[in-house]
N, C-alpha and C positions, 0 to 999 in steps of 0.2 A: 565797775566795782573791783574788778581784778587789778586794774591800774593802781587804784587807791591802796590796795594791800601791798602791791610791789613797792610803792614809794615809801611806806612806812618801814619796810624791811630793807631798804637800801642800805648797802654796806659802804664803807669808805672806798672800797675798790670800785664800786659802781660809780661813786661820785668822781673818782679820778678818771675813769673811762670817759664819762660825760665831759669833764673838764678838757681832756686831751682832744676829743672830738670838736668841741666848740673852738679850742685854740686853732685847730687845723682849718676850720671854716673861716675864722677871722683872718688867719695868715693868708689864705688863698684869696679872700675878699680884697685884701690890701695888694695883692699881686706879688707877694714875697715867696720865693722858693725856699725849700728846706736848705738847699745849698747856700743860698744867701744868708739865711739865718745862722747856719753853721759858721760861715766866714765872719759874721758879725759878732758872734758870742763865743765861739770856740767849743761849743757843745757839739759832741759827736753826731754825725748824721744818723747813726743807728739809734742813738738816744732820742733824738727828735722824732724819728719815725715811729719807734716804740711808743713814746708818749701819745703821739697823735692818733695811733691806731689802737689805743686802749690797752696796751701791754706795758705801759711805763709806770708800773707801780713802785719801781725803786728809783724814780727820778728824784735827785737830790733837790733840797730847798734852794741851794745856791744856783743850780741849773735852771730851776723854775723861774727864779727872779731874773736870771739873765735873759731867758726867752721872753718873759713878759716885757722887760725893759727894752728889748730889741724891737718890739712892736709897739713901743710907747704906751704900754699898759702899766699904770703905776698902782701899787698897793699902799693904802694908807694903813701903816702898822697900828696906829692908834684906833682905827676902826675895828681891826681884827682883835687886838688885844689891848684894851684900854689901860692907861696908867692907873695903878691902884692909889687910893687915897693913903697918904703917909701920915702916920700918927705923930704926934708931938714928940714921943720918945725916940722914934726913928730919926726925926729931924735933929734932935739933940745929939744922938749918937754920930750922925754924919758930921755935925759941927765939930764935935770932939775929935773925931777921926781925922779931919782936915788939919786941925791945929797941931796934931802930933806928927805930922809929916814934914 
């Protein structure tokens, strides 16, 4: 019961901690060292370490993508943020805007 309460009150920081720990487990399972990840991505060793140890709340999105990409983990941006349905008015505006250029 306590676990259920904790899950409902989970903050974004809690989620980032879990994400970092899962990333670390996955990296280790692949046999990739932090140093190899650093060489492949250019992301600082300290940044990688902080992220993997639950203290990387300031990890930039670009660094996150680089780290995922280095381990062949792809994110489908359409699954995260789907493209919105465009109204006819928006389509007309785009056509007019293209003609004027």
